[in-house]
C-alpha positions, 0 to 999 in steps of 0.5 A: 572097078565095081559099080556104085549101088543105087539106093533101093526104091520103095515099092510103095509109100504112105502119103506122109512119106511123099514129101521126103521122097518126091517133094510133094506136101502131104496135103497136096498128096491127099488132093491128088488122091481125091482127084484120082491122079493115082490109085491108092490101096489099103493095108489094114488102116494104112493107105499106100500108093505104089511108087510105080503109079506115082512116077507114071503120074509125074511123067504126065506133068509138063516139064519146066521147058513146057511151062516156061513160055507161058510164064514169059508171055504173061510177064511180057503182057504185064509190062505192056500198057496200052500197046507200049511198054510200061 
């Protein structure tokens, strides 16, 4: 029984390729670059980002479980008016 090969992960990507790989829009990628979320490199006129740097950044983001209580709390507050449920 042979192992199923996994698709090769690119070493680096251009900002335009982010949407297909990471689900992050092109404009958001440029915002993240401007914020210094991860370093970029220039190869000639092309801008590239190492996938290792992007994945390191993504691991610092809160998980869905971390963010869920805040949303639930704000939803409960919105339903409450004057100390009683609306």
